[in-house]
N, C-alpha and C positions, 0 to 999 in steps of 0.2 A: 504494500500500500504506500502511495506517495502522500505523506502527511501534509505537505504543502498544498496539494491539490484536492485532498479528500476532506475539505472543510465545507464544501458547498452542499446546500440542501436543494432538492429538486424544485424548480420554479413552477411545476405543474402538479395537479392532482391527477390520479389515473386509476380507473377501476381495475382491480387485480394487481395493484402495486405490491411489490415485494418488500415494502418498508419494514414490515414486522418479521421478515425472515432474513434480514441482511447479515446478522451475525452468523447464521448457519451457512448461508451462501458464501460469505467471505472466507470461510475456511478452505474452500476449494481453490482460491486464488493465491498466487505468490508472484513476487517481482521478477522471477526468472522467465515468465512468459514474454514472448516478443510483442504480440498484439492482443488487445482485448477487443472482441467482436460481439456486437449485440444486434441481431437483425429484427427484433421486435421491440424497439427501444422504449415505447411508452414514455414514462416520466424519467427513465434512466436512473432509477433510485440506486441500483447496484453499481452502476458506473460512477455516480457521484460519491458513493460510499467508499469505493476502492481507490478512486483517483488515479487510474493508470496513465502513464505518460504517452503511450501510443494506443490509439483506439479507432475503431471503425463502428459507427452507429448508423443504423438504417431502419426504415419502416416503409410500408406501402402508403402511409398517410403523408401526402405531400405537404399539407399545411403544418403538420407536426414537425417535419424535418425543416421546413422553412422557418418555423419559430426557433428551433435550436440554432439554425444558421444565423438568424438575426441577433440572438443573445450572444452568440459566439463573436460576431463582428461588431455589433453596435449596442451593447447593453444599456448605456446611458440613454440612447434615443428610444429604446423599447420602454424603459422605465418612465421617461418623461411623457410618452404617449399613453401609458397605462395609468399613471398616477392620478390625473384629475377625473377619471371616469366614475360617475356615481353608481352606487350599488342599489339598483332599483329595477323592478320587473319591466317597466315600460322601456327603460334604456336597454336592458338586456335583449328584449325582443326586437327593438329597432336595430340594434347592433347585429343580431343574428340574421336579419334580413339583408344586410349589406353584402355586396359582392366583393369578397376578399381580393379577387384578381385585379381590382381597380385601385387597390391601396398600395402605397410604398411599403417596402419591407418592414421597417420598424413598426408602422401603424398596423400592418397586417398581423405581425406577431403579437402586438398588444391586444388586438381584437381576439385572437385565438386564446391567449392566456386569460383574458377577462372571461370569455365564455366558458373556458375550462374551469376556472376558479369558482364560478357561481352557477354552474349547471348542476343538474341532479347527479350526485355521486361521482363526478369526474368522468362520466361516460363520454365516449365519442361514438356517435351513431348518426347515420345519414339516411335520408329518405331515398326513394327510387330515382330521384333526380340528382342524387349526390349532395344534397344540401343538409347541413348540420341541423338536427331537429330536436335536440334534447331540451327539456323545459327548464325554466328557472328554478333554482333550489332555495335561494335566500341568502342572507348575510351570515349564516352560522357555519359556513364552509371555510372560514378563515379569512384573514386579511390578504390584500394584494401583496405580492412580494415587494420587499424594500430594495432600494438601490444597491445596498451592500450585497444582498443575495444575488442579484443579477451580475454584479461584478465578480463574485466568487464563482458563479457558474461559468462566466466567460473565461475566467482563468483556467478552470477545470477543462473547458472545451478547447482551449488553445492548442492548435495543431491537430485536433481530432478531424477525421475524415467523415463527412456526413453524406448519406446516399438515400435516394428514394428508389425502392425496388422490392421485388419478391425475395423472401428470405433465402430460398435455395440459390437463386441467381447470385445474390450478394455474397453469401458464404462461400460458394464454390469459386467465385472469382477472386476472393481476397484471402481466405484462410490457408495458412501454410503450416508446415511442421513447426512446433514450438509455440503456436498461438493458443489462445483460450477463447472459446465461443460459449456465450450464454444465450439460451433460447427460452423465451417465455411467451409462446403464442397465445392468442385468445383461445379460451377453452371451449371445446365443443365435444359433446358425447352423443351417441345415438339416442339416448334417452331424452336429452334436452340440450339446448344451447345455453351455456351458463352466462356469458356476457354478450349482449347484442352490440358488439363494437363494430365499427366500420359498416360495410354493407354485408349481407349474408354470404357473399362469395369470397370474403377475405381469407378466412381460414376455416376449413370444414373437415369433417371426418375423413373425407377422401384425401386430404393433404397429409394425414398421418402416415400414409405409405411413403410419400416423398420424404417426409421427415425421418422416418426410420432408416431409409436407404442413405440419407445424408449423414446420419450419425455413424453408420457403418463405414462410410467413405472417409469421414473425418478421422475416425480412429485409425484407419489404415494409413492415413497420411501423417500420423503422429500429432494430430490436433487434439487438445483436451476440450471436452464439452461438458456442460451441465444443462439439463433440460428441466424446467418446471412445468408440471401439467396437473390437471385434475386427476384425482384417484378414480379411475373408471376402468371397465373391462377392456376398452380399446388400448389404453396405455399399458395395462398388464400384459397384453398379448405381444407388445412390441419390446418388452424389456430385454428379451434374449438373455445374454450373459452379463448385461451391464449391472453395475452396482446401483442400488436404489434405496431410497429412504422415504418413509411415509411421514408426512407432517400434518399437523392440524393448525389451521389458521382461521382467524375471524374474518368472515365475509362482511364487507361494508356496503354491499350493493342494495340492501333492502331500503335504506333511506331513513329508517327510524331505529334508534339504538335498541329498543326493546324487541325488535324483530330480527336483529342481526344474529347470525348463527356461526357456529364453528364448522368448517368444512375440511375435508381431507384433500391433501395434495401429494404429489409424488415428485421426488427429485430423482432423475436418472443421469448417470455420469460414468465416464471411463476414468475419472480422476481417482486419487487415493481416497478411501472412505474416511469419514469423520472418526 
């Protein structure tokens, strides 16, 4: 862990964030790895926790990666655009209607961060037209990030390579012997879809076969991987000979603390066991 870079807290909320599992996940990482690669970046909580000096972060969500790029390149401008925005449902829905493609990069990132901060449970979900459609949650979701937080995130992201793309494409193109890959795809099981993130075609049960082959190929190349996934029959079938660990985590997706529940997750890895 790079102590100088591992002081940043994520500037985003994210459904399924691994914030409460960071200490467990962190045991699989060491400074001897060449690159840290995360192809389902979300809020990048593990990346910010570890503070690797060389990293490749990617996602299929273009707006998400553009927000990371803006914070990386112009954190002050993002903060100044975000700071005066009122926390109010009318403002939230008017902002949600805006076309982000017409906005300059810092303003576009500030819009994304605002909607993420004050939407229901940090979800990212789009309608059939690809428009963000998560409702307003209120002002109990925490305050807007402060300038210091953006500056710390920018420092952590310095030199990081950011990509928009399919998880398999990005990993196959960039992962090499000695690298560390962390995969945390949106969870889907045949029984039900756990998080309705992105559109329904983003990551499905059918993608698990691609994921399983990718893990085998990474191991053959000398790449270390850790996969987080829901504890379900589908993931149990693809364990093969990989080391695995069952975890219990609190789901924050229900929206009301009294209805939140503990759910089982699985860590699958070819790294040394805990």
